[in-house]
PAPA-582310 format. One line per field, with one value per residue: x, y, z of N, C-alpha, C in turn. Coordinates in Angstrom, 3 decimals. Layout:
BEGIN
npx X; ...
npy Y; ...
npz Z; ...
capx X; ...
capy Y; ...
capz Z; ...
cpx X; ...
cpy Y; ...
cpz Z; ...
END
This chain:
BEGIN
npx 0.844; 0.888; 1.914; 2.379; 2.688; 4.566; 4.533; 3.217; 1.013; -0.251; -0.195; -0.092; 2.331; 4.221; 5.688; 3.674; 2.799; 0.178; -2.936; -2.177; 0.141; 1.442; 3.941; 7.520; 8.120; 5.696; 5.582; 7.809; 6.951; 4.803; 6.209; 7.595; 5.485; 4.649; 6.944; 6.859; 4.795; 5.802; 6.236; 8.195; 8.503; 7.035; 4.652; 4.565; 1.879; 0.822; -2.028; -3.142; -4.856; -6.423; -7.994; -7.053; -4.334; -1.132; 1.008; 3.868; 4.174; 3.106; 5.008; 7.313; 6.566; 6.265; 8.927; 10.179; 9.026; 10.034; 12.778; 12.866; 12.097; 13.966; 16.355; 15.941; 15.538; 16.254; 18.011; 16.211; 13.708; 10.955; 11.569; 10.909; 8.866; 8.145; 5.113; 1.845; -1.549; -3.806; -6.470; -9.020; -10.379; -12.757; -11.421; -8.809; -6.676; -5.414; -3.808; -0.816; 2.282; 1.337; 2.236; 4.362; 3.418; 3.369; 4.557; 7.791; 10.293; 8.836; 6.029; 3.615; 0.546; -1.345; -4.684; -7.372; -10.841; -13.687; -16.099; -18.536; -21.094; -20.085; -19.452; -19.873; -17.971; -15.978; -15.072; -14.068; -11.911; -10.296; -9.783; -8.348; -6.022; -4.944; -4.515; -2.499; -0.221; 0.231; 0.293; -2.428; -3.604; -6.419; -7.422; -8.432; -10.984; -12.977; -14.434; -16.500; -19.759; -20.944; -21.949; -20.837; -18.121; -17.900; -18.305; -16.014; -14.005; -14.206; -12.504; -9.074; -7.418; -5.963; -6.476; -6.551; -6.962; -8.319; -8.061; -10.749; -12.061; -11.994; -13.649; -16.844; -19.755; -18.472; -16.627; -17.189; -17.243; -14.582; -13.258; -14.194; -13.128; -10.441; -10.217; -10.686; -8.378; -8.084; -7.376; -4.394; -2.952; -2.596; -3.287; -2.671; -3.683; -2.844; -3.326; -2.208; -1.359; -2.686; -2.512; -4.351; -5.475; -3.494; -3.326; -5.674; -4.975; -2.931; -4.439; -6.092; -4.255; -3.624; -6.066; -6.111; -5.229; -4.927; -4.341; -2.393; 0.385; 0.396; -0.578; 1.378; 3.553; 2.648; 2.637; 5.363; 6.263; 5.020; 6.424; 8.937; 12.071; 11.530; 12.500; 13.891; 13.792; 15.212; 17.502; 20.548
npy -1.186; 1.972; 5.091; 8.528; 9.207; 9.190; 9.713; 9.455; 11.097; 10.861; 8.849; 6.187; 5.103; 4.939; 3.149; 2.394; 4.991; 5.634; 3.972; 2.944; 1.410; -1.176; -2.059; -2.177; -4.071; -4.221; -1.631; -1.701; -3.613; -2.210; -0.172; -1.698; -2.572; -0.125; 0.551; -1.479; -0.672; 1.510; 3.837; 6.507; 8.374; 9.044; 10.603; 10.547; 10.587; 10.617; 10.517; 13.497; 14.570; 17.269; 17.510; 15.713; 15.554; 16.958; 19.264; 19.106; 16.703; 14.937; 15.247; 14.251; 11.604; 10.880; 11.164; 9.124; 6.894; 7.261; 6.943; 4.230; 3.063; 3.978; 2.588; 0.307; 0.961; 0.855; 1.408; 0.590; 1.333; 3.702; 7.272; 9.010; 11.542; 13.621; 14.316; 15.208; 14.219; 16.416; 16.908; 19.223; 21.619; 23.880; 27.089; 26.282; 27.582; 29.084; 27.404; 26.638; 26.243; 24.994; 25.242; 23.534; 21.163; 21.039; 19.580; 18.460; 20.769; 22.239; 24.505; 23.296; 21.768; 18.871; 18.739; 17.488; 17.285; 17.173; 14.463; 15.231; 17.841; 20.865; 23.816; 27.396; 28.685; 26.739; 26.686; 29.244; 28.923; 27.240; 29.027; 30.929; 29.506; 29.250; 31.950; 32.449; 31.705; 29.054; 26.448; 24.985; 21.756; 20.065; 17.026; 14.005; 14.892; 13.680; 12.113; 13.457; 15.139; 16.609; 19.260; 20.385; 20.211; 21.933; 24.394; 24.474; 24.537; 27.063; 28.556; 29.776; 27.349; 24.063; 20.664; 17.105; 13.863; 10.623; 7.120; 6.260; 8.340; 8.053; 6.145; 4.658; 6.624; 8.900; 9.774; 11.853; 14.139; 14.214; 14.684; 17.238; 18.743; 18.380; 19.661; 22.251; 22.928; 22.694; 20.297; 19.027; 16.905; 13.363; 10.445; 7.310; 6.825; 4.819; 2.199; -0.463; -3.610; -4.530; -5.413; -5.030; -2.563; -0.919; -1.542; -0.379; 2.297; 2.539; 2.093; 4.311; 6.425; 5.938; 6.500; 9.209; 10.177; 12.650; 14.508; 13.580; 14.219; 16.924; 16.830; 15.278; 17.019; 19.148; 17.994; 17.511; 20.132; 21.109; 19.625; 20.596; 21.163; 19.601; 17.517; 14.222; 10.662; 8.883; 6.258; 5.620
npz 0.000; -1.110; 0.168; 1.019; 3.593; 6.449; 9.070; 12.310; 14.157; 16.567; 19.230; 21.669; 23.242; 25.212; 27.835; 30.546; 30.833; 30.310; 29.567; 27.154; 26.759; 28.658; 29.304; 28.639; 26.686; 25.333; 24.247; 22.533; 20.720; 19.611; 18.294; 16.438; 14.844; 13.792; 12.269; 10.402; 8.770; 7.522; 9.013; 10.064; 12.040; 15.186; 17.265; 20.644; 22.709; 25.562; 27.750; 29.313; 32.039; 33.247; 35.535; 37.333; 37.108; 37.730; 36.140; 36.410; 37.815; 35.972; 33.900; 35.114; 35.436; 32.757; 31.898; 33.320; 32.084; 29.517; 30.003; 30.698; 28.273; 26.409; 26.632; 25.179; 22.560; 19.040; 15.928; 14.029; 14.785; 14.700; 14.929; 17.972; 19.103; 21.861; 23.420; 24.483; 25.039; 25.623; 27.656; 27.430; 29.697; 31.177; 31.740; 31.818; 30.712; 32.586; 33.997; 35.609; 33.981; 31.710; 29.097; 28.959; 28.084; 25.399; 22.308; 22.685; 22.060; 20.304; 19.735; 19.667; 20.519; 21.188; 21.535; 23.320; 23.008; 25.222; 25.673; 26.517; 26.239; 24.613; 26.108; 25.715; 27.212; 27.348; 24.702; 24.618; 26.309; 24.744; 22.658; 24.090; 24.674; 22.122; 21.592; 23.369; 22.155; 21.709; 19.388; 18.549; 17.945; 17.302; 18.581; 16.945; 15.571; 14.199; 15.894; 17.094; 17.374; 14.354; 14.345; 16.656; 16.071; 13.890; 15.120; 16.695; 14.740; 13.781; 15.210; 15.323; 14.822; 14.160; 13.001; 13.754; 12.371; 13.063; 12.053; 11.685; 10.451; 7.743; 6.753; 5.988; 6.724; 7.533; 5.732; 3.876; 5.453; 6.319; 3.898; 3.276; 5.390; 4.892; 2.417; 3.230; 4.505; 7.200; 8.412; 9.469; 10.293; 10.848; 12.769; 14.396; 16.907; 18.550; 20.809; 22.735; 21.064; 18.808; 15.618; 13.614; 14.019; 13.147; 10.501; 9.678; 10.015; 8.115; 5.809; 5.981; 5.592; 2.970; 1.796; 2.007; -0.370; -2.796; -0.865; 0.772; 0.601; 1.326; 3.948; 5.207; 4.890; 6.436; 8.988; 9.351; 9.361; 11.685; 13.506; 13.297; 14.658; 16.836; 19.550; 19.575; 20.374; 18.973; 18.383; 16.946
capx 0.000; 1.761; 1.453; 3.432; 2.644; 5.508; 4.444; 2.037; 0.986; -1.036; -0.033; 0.064; 3.374; 5.196; 5.325; 3.203; 2.392; -1.278; -3.394; -1.765; 1.165; 1.650; 5.307; 8.501; 7.983; 4.531; 5.970; 8.707; 6.103; 4.083; 7.142; 7.855; 4.323; 4.741; 8.010; 6.392; 3.906; 6.491; 6.293; 9.561; 8.472; 5.767; 4.514; 4.009; 0.929; 0.099; -3.140; -3.027; -6.184; -6.183; -8.735; -6.368; -2.892; -0.308; 1.907; 5.210; 4.078; 2.926; 6.268; 8.234; 6.115; 6.610; 10.378; 10.506; 8.627; 11.008; 14.036; 12.725; 11.999; 15.120; 17.391; 15.611; 15.346; 17.294; 17.904; 15.100; 12.446; 10.685; 11.908; 9.799; 8.759; 7.382; 4.047; 0.769; -2.915; -4.259; -7.913; -9.319; -11.487; -12.999; -10.484; -7.511; -5.618; -4.730; -3.009; 0.617; 3.150; 0.630; 3.032; 5.303; 2.769; 3.538; 5.531; 9.087; 11.036; 7.890; 4.947; 2.411; -0.115; -2.485; -5.724; -8.534; -12.110; -14.439; -17.232; -19.728; -21.419; -19.064; -20.011; -19.192; -16.785; -14.945; -14.506; -13.264; -10.658; -9.493; -9.359; -7.310; -4.800; -4.408; -4.050; -1.288; 0.923; 0.283; -0.293; -3.349; -4.130; -7.521; -7.288; -9.512; -12.253; -13.968; -15.185; -17.490; -20.877; -20.524; -22.294; -19.854; -16.829; -17.924; -18.093; -14.602; -13.150; -14.272; -11.367; -7.825; -6.644; -5.955; -7.077; -5.982; -7.966; -8.036; -8.431; -12.187; -12.571; -11.906; -14.497; -18.269; -20.447; -17.630; -15.679; -17.487; -16.801; -13.122; -12.854; -14.488; -12.154; -9.157; -10.302; -10.649; -7.047; -8.100; -6.726; -2.951; -2.286; -3.318; -2.655; -3.286; -4.229; -2.563; -3.296; -2.028; -0.570; -3.540; -2.013; -5.478; -5.676; -2.511; -3.738; -6.679; -4.271; -2.265; -5.484; -6.544; -3.269; -3.784; -7.293; -5.867; -5.114; -4.231; -3.998; -1.384; 1.651; 0.207; -0.718; 2.707; 4.363; 2.161; 3.112; 6.801; 6.428; 4.649; 7.462; 10.248; 12.741; 11.149; 13.511; 13.476; 14.469; 15.760; 18.842; 21.181
capy 0.000; 3.130; 6.308; 9.503; 9.520; 8.418; 10.293; 9.146; 12.278; 10.621; 7.447; 5.936; 4.085; 4.993; 2.102; 2.815; 6.396; 5.566; 2.610; 2.553; 0.365; -1.566; -2.529; -1.853; -5.033; -3.795; -0.441; -2.122; -4.273; -1.135; 0.490; -2.640; -2.515; 1.146; 0.451; -2.405; 0.060; 2.642; 5.028; 6.896; 9.181; 8.976; 11.488; 9.874; 11.540; 10.076; 11.346; 14.421; 14.936; 18.388; 17.398; 14.822; 15.591; 18.153; 19.276; 18.632; 15.281; 14.253; 15.258; 13.314; 10.255; 10.644; 11.010; 7.770; 5.981; 7.451; 6.344; 2.770; 2.653; 4.410; 1.554; -0.785; 1.442; 0.571; 2.192; 0.122; 1.867; 5.096; 8.336; 9.324; 12.893; 13.576; 15.284; 14.793; 14.446; 17.242; 17.090; 20.610; 21.899; 25.311; 27.856; 25.627; 28.469; 29.664; 26.373; 26.929; 25.296; 24.276; 25.270; 22.414; 19.991; 21.043; 18.611; 18.973; 21.443; 22.983; 25.151; 22.598; 20.937; 18.057; 19.052; 16.598; 17.826; 16.186; 13.820; 15.942; 19.022; 21.913; 25.112; 28.549; 28.930; 25.777; 27.166; 30.425; 28.395; 26.806; 30.239; 31.559; 28.736; 29.655; 33.332; 32.470; 31.353; 27.603; 25.976; 23.925; 20.784; 19.357; 15.586; 13.145; 15.613; 12.796; 11.422; 14.310; 15.575; 17.553; 20.632; 20.848; 20.360; 23.135; 25.521; 24.451; 24.886; 28.501; 29.124; 29.696; 26.160; 23.017; 19.426; 15.787; 12.825; 9.219; 6.289; 6.156; 9.447; 7.747; 4.992; 4.807; 7.887; 10.023; 10.118; 13.133; 15.185; 14.262; 15.317; 18.665; 19.344; 18.406; 20.706; 23.555; 23.154; 22.605; 19.060; 19.089; 15.740; 12.111; 9.606; 6.004; 6.771; 3.424; 1.639; -1.902; -4.173; -5.150; -4.928; -4.648; -1.119; -0.213; -1.733; 0.660; 3.566; 2.506; 2.275; 5.704; 7.299; 5.717; 7.180; 10.650; 10.461; 13.866; 15.345; 12.906; 14.962; 18.163; 16.503; 14.885; 18.239; 19.913; 17.346; 17.766; 21.536; 21.217; 18.951; 21.216; 21.487; 18.669; 16.589; 12.845; 9.641; 7.903; 5.761; 5.057
capz 0.000; -1.237; 0.818; 1.304; 5.018; 7.259; 10.409; 13.118; 15.015; 17.784; 19.631; 23.109; 23.097; 26.307; 28.795; 31.853; 30.867; 30.367; 29.249; 25.802; 26.838; 30.054; 29.529; 27.598; 25.586; 24.551; 23.489; 21.451; 19.710; 18.927; 17.388; 15.348; 13.952; 13.069; 11.267; 9.359; 7.868; 6.904; 9.850; 10.413; 13.267; 15.894; 18.413; 21.817; 23.284; 26.714; 28.219; 30.443; 32.511; 34.164; 36.786; 38.264; 36.867; 37.877; 34.987; 36.743; 38.165; 34.689; 33.160; 35.773; 35.090; 31.353; 31.797; 33.801; 31.009; 28.438; 30.431; 30.602; 26.877; 25.622; 26.691; 24.263; 21.197; 18.055; 14.708; 13.213; 15.292; 14.338; 15.866; 18.866; 19.637; 23.109; 23.591; 25.374; 24.579; 26.740; 27.721; 27.785; 30.612; 31.285; 32.544; 31.884; 30.231; 33.743; 34.661; 35.593; 33.288; 30.640; 27.864; 28.994; 27.506; 23.948; 21.818; 23.119; 21.001; 19.469; 20.481; 19.198; 21.531; 20.779; 22.503; 23.230; 23.461; 26.008; 25.022; 26.953; 25.437; 24.678; 26.465; 25.123; 28.048; 26.952; 23.442; 24.957; 26.848; 23.599; 21.970; 24.923; 24.483; 20.822; 21.714; 24.192; 21.314; 21.506; 18.120; 18.961; 16.991; 17.959; 18.339; 16.410; 15.490; 13.596; 16.943; 17.739; 16.539; 13.330; 14.711; 17.630; 15.395; 13.062; 16.037; 17.082; 13.610; 13.542; 15.919; 14.536; 15.170; 13.153; 13.506; 13.449; 12.147; 13.325; 10.903; 11.494; 9.643; 6.313; 6.454; 6.223; 6.491; 7.940; 4.667; 3.242; 6.379; 6.276; 2.644; 3.368; 6.300; 4.190; 1.400; 3.896; 5.051; 8.659; 8.848; 9.208; 10.885; 11.033; 13.784; 14.631; 18.271; 18.881; 22.156; 22.628; 19.957; 17.799; 14.329; 12.768; 14.160; 12.334; 9.111; 9.438; 9.861; 6.814; 4.801; 6.067; 4.953; 1.536; 1.388; 1.924; -1.791; -3.229; 0.290; 1.587; 0.618; 2.073; 5.370; 5.680; 4.979; 7.585; 10.212; 9.466; 9.734; 13.099; 14.301; 13.067; 15.911; 17.895; 20.024; 19.372; 21.155; 18.047; 18.669; 15.724
cpx 0.883; 1.134; 2.644; 3.531; 3.584; 5.532; 3.131; 1.980; 0.311; -0.934; 0.227; 1.041; 4.439; 4.787; 4.919; 2.743; 0.881; -1.677; -3.010; -0.760; 1.464; 3.101; 6.216; 8.344; 6.777; 4.883; 6.878; 7.915; 5.305; 4.980; 7.500; 6.706; 4.351; 5.770; 7.581; 5.543; 4.495; 6.559; 7.737; 9.630; 7.066; 5.777; 3.855; 3.151; 0.153; -0.960; -2.736; -4.433; -6.049; -6.904; -8.042; -4.846; -2.318; 0.737; 3.261; 5.219; 3.931; 4.250; 7.304; 7.855; 6.474; 8.094; 10.812; 10.163; 9.616; 12.324; 13.991; 12.762; 13.296; 16.212; 17.185; 15.425; 16.534; 17.071; 16.762; 13.748; 12.211; 11.260; 10.680; 9.923; 7.840; 6.362; 3.063; -0.551; -3.632; -5.771; -8.219; -10.467; -11.603; -11.979; -9.074; -6.365; -4.834; -3.831; -1.516; 1.394; 2.518; 1.435; 4.061; 4.723; 2.752; 4.557; 6.922; 9.871; 10.158; 6.915; 3.600; 1.859; -1.282; -3.545; -6.943; -9.769; -12.856; -15.594; -18.555; -19.937; -20.385; -19.729; -19.264; -17.927; -15.657; -14.271; -13.667; -11.920; -9.738; -8.943; -8.241; -5.982; -4.129; -3.805; -2.769; -0.035; 1.102; -0.371; -1.151; -3.754; -5.185; -7.479; -8.589; -10.884; -13.350; -14.831; -16.433; -18.636; -20.463; -20.802; -21.264; -18.498; -16.798; -17.745; -16.616; -13.716; -13.286; -13.122; -10.097; -6.928; -6.696; -6.443; -6.344; -7.133; -7.431; -8.455; -9.926; -12.786; -12.695; -12.769; -15.962; -18.780; -19.590; -16.727; -15.922; -17.071; -15.292; -12.641; -13.066; -13.484; -10.773; -9.129; -10.168; -9.261; -6.971; -7.380; -5.258; -2.216; -3.218; -2.562; -3.402; -4.054; -4.002; -2.543; -3.108; -1.306; -1.423; -3.155; -3.145; -5.733; -4.674; -2.750; -4.771; -6.020; -3.571; -3.268; -5.973; -5.558; -3.321; -5.003; -7.175; -5.717; -4.311; -3.801; -2.850; -0.102; 1.530; 0.110; 0.627; 3.596; 3.949; 2.653; 4.597; 7.063; 6.083; 5.732; 8.857; 10.860; 12.438; 12.324; 12.989; 14.292; 15.157; 17.213; 19.412; 21.897
cpy 1.241; 4.360; 7.220; 9.821; 8.602; 8.920; 9.893; 10.199; 12.039; 9.149; 7.343; 4.770; 4.139; 4.023; 2.664; 4.253; 6.542; 4.153; 2.154; 1.427; 0.080; -1.940; -2.094; -2.794; -4.696; -2.599; -0.797; -2.805; -3.226; -0.448; -0.407; -2.635; -1.226; 1.072; -0.430; -1.680; 1.396; 3.909; 5.293; 7.736; 9.104; 9.964; 10.694; 10.881; 10.913; 11.063; 12.242; 14.878; 16.037; 18.272; 16.489; 14.825; 16.959; 18.116; 18.674; 17.155; 14.453; 14.159; 14.334; 11.872; 9.923; 10.402; 9.635; 6.738; 6.048; 6.775; 4.826; 2.299; 2.893; 3.345; 0.459; -0.343; 1.094; 1.449; 1.770; 0.652; 3.287; 6.062; 8.634; 10.767; 12.833; 14.705; 14.801; 14.985; 15.120; 17.430; 18.502; 20.658; 23.408; 25.982; 27.308; 26.533; 29.100; 28.655; 26.664; 25.833; 24.575; 24.201; 24.139; 21.151; 20.024; 19.969; 19.197; 19.529; 22.253; 23.741; 24.550; 21.686; 20.173; 18.173; 18.169; 17.296; 16.752; 15.587; 14.442; 17.181; 20.120; 23.255; 26.226; 28.860; 27.979; 26.234; 28.420; 30.016; 27.953; 28.026; 30.941; 30.829; 29.116; 31.055; 33.447; 32.124; 29.868; 27.264; 24.755; 23.078; 19.973; 17.880; 14.972; 13.826; 14.767; 12.089; 12.179; 14.684; 16.691; 18.992; 21.209; 21.102; 21.629; 24.383; 25.617; 24.963; 26.339; 29.225; 28.962; 28.555; 25.182; 21.721; 18.189; 14.790; 11.456; 8.388; 6.227; 7.237; 9.090; 6.571; 5.336; 6.207; 9.106; 10.529; 11.509; 14.294; 15.348; 14.981; 16.821; 19.374; 19.413; 19.513; 22.091; 23.905; 23.051; 21.365; 19.090; 17.859; 14.541; 11.281; 8.312; 5.964; 5.371; 3.187; 0.128; -2.318; -4.913; -4.590; -4.505; -3.145; -0.360; -0.425; -0.675; 2.020; 3.634; 2.724; 3.722; 6.643; 7.145; 6.491; 8.700; 11.086; 11.708; 14.755; 14.766; 13.720; 16.226; 17.895; 16.093; 16.121; 19.086; 19.317; 17.596; 19.209; 21.740; 20.636; 19.526; 21.647; 20.537; 17.770; 15.166; 11.889; 8.613; 7.546; 5.151; 3.739
cpz 0.000; -0.586; 1.052; 2.782; 5.792; 8.707; 11.069; 14.219; 16.365; 18.147; 21.127; 23.275; 24.191; 27.407; 30.159; 31.939; 30.943; 29.972; 27.840; 25.772; 28.303; 30.352; 28.396; 26.417; 24.714; 23.677; 22.314; 20.345; 18.932; 17.900; 16.206; 14.344; 13.133; 11.948; 10.102; 8.327; 7.424; 7.722; 10.286; 11.687; 13.857; 17.042; 19.533; 22.573; 24.440; 27.204; 29.384; 30.794; 33.561; 35.496; 37.803; 38.101; 37.191; 36.767; 35.332; 37.125; 36.887; 33.945; 33.788; 35.454; 33.645; 31.189; 32.271; 32.727; 29.851; 28.778; 30.309; 29.152; 26.110; 25.575; 25.653; 22.819; 20.309; 16.832; 13.809; 13.654; 14.789; 15.370; 16.723; 19.327; 20.858; 23.185; 24.630; 24.651; 25.743; 26.673; 28.195; 28.795; 30.765; 32.203; 32.589; 31.428; 31.378; 34.458; 34.512; 34.868; 32.128; 29.356; 27.817; 28.360; 25.981; 23.561; 22.034; 21.922; 20.069; 20.366; 20.101; 20.288; 20.903; 21.870; 22.268; 23.775; 24.258; 25.209; 25.452; 26.081; 25.661; 24.954; 25.733; 25.904; 27.677; 25.653; 23.666; 25.551; 25.715; 22.860; 22.747; 24.791; 23.165; 20.912; 22.525; 23.397; 21.107; 20.164; 18.437; 17.763; 17.735; 17.571; 17.829; 16.361; 14.859; 14.629; 17.399; 16.798; 15.586; 13.731; 15.692; 16.959; 14.550; 13.918; 16.415; 15.965; 13.183; 14.232; 15.072; 15.005; 14.013; 13.787; 13.014; 13.283; 12.537; 12.112; 10.622; 10.628; 8.174; 5.880; 6.719; 5.932; 6.846; 6.810; 4.076; 4.137; 6.313; 5.018; 2.714; 4.276; 5.659; 3.153; 2.015; 4.430; 6.555; 9.182; 8.454; 9.738; 10.907; 12.069; 13.973; 15.937; 18.844; 20.386; 21.974; 21.364; 18.922; 16.426; 13.400; 12.845; 13.302; 10.848; 8.742; 9.244; 8.507; 5.687; 4.796; 5.389; 3.437; 1.013; 1.424; 0.475; -2.086; -2.068; 1.114; 1.703; 1.453; 3.567; 5.952; 5.845; 6.177; 8.898; 10.418; 9.870; 11.209; 14.003; 14.065; 14.389; 17.042; 18.261; 19.852; 20.244; 20.280; 18.399; 17.380; 16.041
END
């Protein structure tokens, strides 16, 4: 399956960081699957929940996970950029140290919207994050009701799609968002080691068609300057 996409912008591959991987061996298997499907770089985006996480505690936990994994990385694995999948909540723009949750070496943050209804205050929080200088990329917008997503996309931010966006009735929405230039990233949202999920991601990148090169270029631009864990 030929595709120009070699970047996975959303994955849960750090051992013990969240429910994406329970061990180093699981994380290594995840990276092997990624490499099998042509991925050269992956953004590790463990969940950050502001209602129960402290930024510095989260970063220390992530660093411990990185330290455990780094010893087992080889040149055959994709490069890993460190980020977070940050769940937004009202007023979060006032949280101390929030900028530390951007992808390391960049000012880009993967922001997750809640599954509950989005209040105007919540959208104002997202807008405040953008205004603070953070380059917000809204995670897996294909998961949410179309009416809510359209309100979100009125803000000066960009978006990421999961594989599900390219199948079934969601395809037309994905095409429209791609045409608008709002979608700048795709990700597997990988949890665990079920290779079928990665086959779906590979198929989704193929279905990007004429937009594949532009999306890949956008991801590389967002990751410009990002630090990686790649071991030669």
